[in-house]
N, C-alpha and C positions, 0 to 999 in steps of 0.2 A: 329361133334366137338364141336360145340356151344352148343348145349343142353348137351354133358357131362361137360362142363365148368359150364353151369348153375346149373347142379345137383350138381357138387362139391362144389360150392360156395354157394348154398342154404343149402347143408347138415353143411358145415363149421359154417354158419351163425346159424343154428339151435343148433349145438353142444355149441356154445359161449352162445348163449340165454339160453341153458338148465343149463349150469354151474351157469349164474346168476340167473336166475329166475325157474328153474326146479324142479320137485319136486322127484329129484333122492334120492336114499338111500345110506348111507355108507354102510350098510351091503352087498349092490349089488357090491360095489367096492371092498370090502374086499374079496367076493366070488371069484371075477376075478383076483385078486392079486394072490390067490392060484392057480387057474388054469393056470394063464398066467406066473407067476413069480416062483413059488415054484416047479411048475411040469416042468419047463424048465431048473432048474438047472443042472441036470445031463448031458444033450447034451452040454450046454453051459461052463461047468467047463471040460469035454472031449476035447472039441474044443480048449478052451484056453490051457490046459495042453499039448496037442500035437503040438500046435502052437509055444509055448515057447521053447519047447524041438527042433524041427527044426529049429527054428530061431536060437538057440544058438548053434545048431551044425552047421549049415551053415556058420555063422558069426565065430565061431572059426577056422574052416578050412580056411577061409581067411586071419583072423587076424593072426594065427599062422606062416603064412609065413613072417610075418614082426617082429614076436616077440612082439606081441600086445595082448596077450591072456587075460590079466587082463582086457581089455576094453570090454570082449564079455558080460559080464551080465549086463553092462550099455547100449550097445546097445539094448539088448533084453527087458530091463526095459522100456526105453523110447519109444520103438516101440510099446510094448503091452499097455503101459498106452495112448498113445495119439492115435494110429492109429490101429493096428492090434486087440487089445483087445474089442474096441466098435464095429469096422466094422464087424469083424467074428461073434461075439455074436449077433448082430442085424440081419446078414443074418441067422442064425440058428432060431433065434426067427421069423424072415419073413416066413421061411420056416414052422415051427410047428405052430406058433399062429396064423399068418396071414391068412395060408391057413385054418385053423380050424374055424377063425371068418367068412371068406367068406363063407364054405360049410354050417356052421350052420345058419347064416341068410338067405343065399340064400335057404336053404330047409324050412325055415320059410316062405319065402315069396312066394315060387312056392305053397305051402301048405296052404297058406292064413291066416296063424297065425298072422302075422304082421297086416293084416286088421281086425282079430279079436281083438287084442288090442286095435286098434283105436275105436272099436265099445263098448269096456269096458271102454272108455274115459281113456285109458294109451297112452300116447304118446310114440312112438318106440325109439326116441332119447333118453329120459328120461331112459328108462327101457332098451335098448339095447345097444346103441350105446356109451353114454357117460361113463358108468360103465367100458367098454372095454377100450376106448380111455385113461380115467383116468389110470386104473389098470396098462396098458403097459407103459405110461408116468412115474408111480412111479416105477414099477418094474425093468424097462429097465437100468436104473442107476445103480440099485444094482446088476444086473446080469452081467454088464460091470465090476464092480469092483471084481467080484468074478473070472471073466474070466480072468482079469490082475493079480489078486492075485495068481492063479492057476498057470498061465503061467509064471511069475517070479519064482515061488517057482520050478516048474518043470525044468526051465532053470538053475537054482541055482543047484538043486541037480544033473543035468546031467554035469554041466561045472566043479563043483568039485568033485564028485565023479566018474563020468566017464571019463570025460576028463582030469583030473588032474589038472585043473587050481588053481591058490593059492587063497584061500578062503578069506583072509584077505584083500588083495589088491582088490581083484574082489568086494568085498563087498562095500569097501571104494570109489572105481571108481563109483560104481551103486549109492550108495547114494550121491554123490557129483554131481553127473551130471544128476541125476533124479530129477526133480523139482515139485514142488506143481501144477505149472501151467500144466505139463503134464497130472497128474492125473486128474485135473481139466477139461482139454480139454476133455478127455475121458468121463468124467461122463456128461458135457454139451451136448455131442454129443449122448450120451444114451438117455436123455429126448428128443431130437428131433427124432432120429431115432424110440423110442417107439410110439410117435405120429403119424409118418409116417406110421408105419406098421400096427397100429390099424384102423386109419382112412382110409387107403386102403382098408383093409380088410372090414370093415363094408361098406363103399361105394359100392364094388363091391356085397357083399352079398345083400344089401337094394335094387339095381338096376338091379340085374342080370335079364337075359331073363328067360322065363317061361320052365320048363322041366329038366329033369337030364342033359342034355347037357348044358343047360345055368348055372347050378350049377357048373358043372365041369370046364366050361370056365372062370367064376367067380374066382374058387379058381387058375386056372393056371395063370390067369390075375395078381392075387393077389400077388403071388410069384414073378413073373417077374417084375412089377411095383414097388414092395418095393425094391427088389434088387437092381435094376438099380438105383431108386431113392436114397437109402442108399449111394451107391458109389458117384453119382452126389454131394447129400448134404454133404458128407464127405469131398469132395474137397473145396465147398463151405466154409465150416465151419472151415476146417484149415485154410485157408487163413483169414478169419474174425477174429478168434479166435488168431491167432498169432499177430495180432495187437492191440487186446484189452487186453490180459493176459499179 
C-alpha cells in the first residue's frame, strides 16, 4: 500500500512538473481531445437522453398524484444539471476512456515501448500521460453539458408530448427553479471527474504487472476505482460547492 501511495504521489508530481516545465505539444492534446471527447459523445448523449426520460417519467408518476405536474421538468432540470448529468457521463467515460488508457499504456509497458521512449530522451509523462490528463479534463465538462442538454430536452419532449404536461407553466417553473449555480456545479464536477478518470487510467497502465493478465487487471481496476472515486468525489464536491456557489 505504501508503495502504491508513493507511486501515485510521484506520478502526480511528475504531471505537475510536466505542465510547468515539460516539452508537451498542443497537437498531442488536441488529438487526445478528439479520441476522448468527440468519440465519446454518442454514448454520453444516449445515456443523458434516457436518464432524462426515465427521471421525468418517474417524477411525473409521483407528482401527478398531488396535482404537481408542472413541477416535473424543474426536478428533471436541476437533477440533470447538478447530479445525474455529470455523474452518469463520467461513469460512461470511465468505462470507455479510462479502460482504454489503461489497456493502451499497459500494453506499451509490457512490450517495453515506454522504456524505448526513455532511451530516445522522451519522457513518458510528457508524451503519454499529460496529453491524456489534459484532454480528459478539458473534454469532460463539455460532455457533461451535452448530457445535461440532451437529458433536459428528452424530459421536456416526453413531459409535454407524451405525458400531456402544460408546456408554458412547466417551462416557467423549470427556468425559475434552475439556477446558474446548478449548471456550474455540474461543469466543475466534470473537471474533477475528468482528471480522476485519466489519472487513474494512466497510473494503472504505467505500473501494471507484466503479461496479458497484468494488462487485464489494470483495465478492470481502472474502471472499478474510477467509478467508486466518481461517486465518492461527487458527494464531497456536492457538499463543498453547495457552500461556495
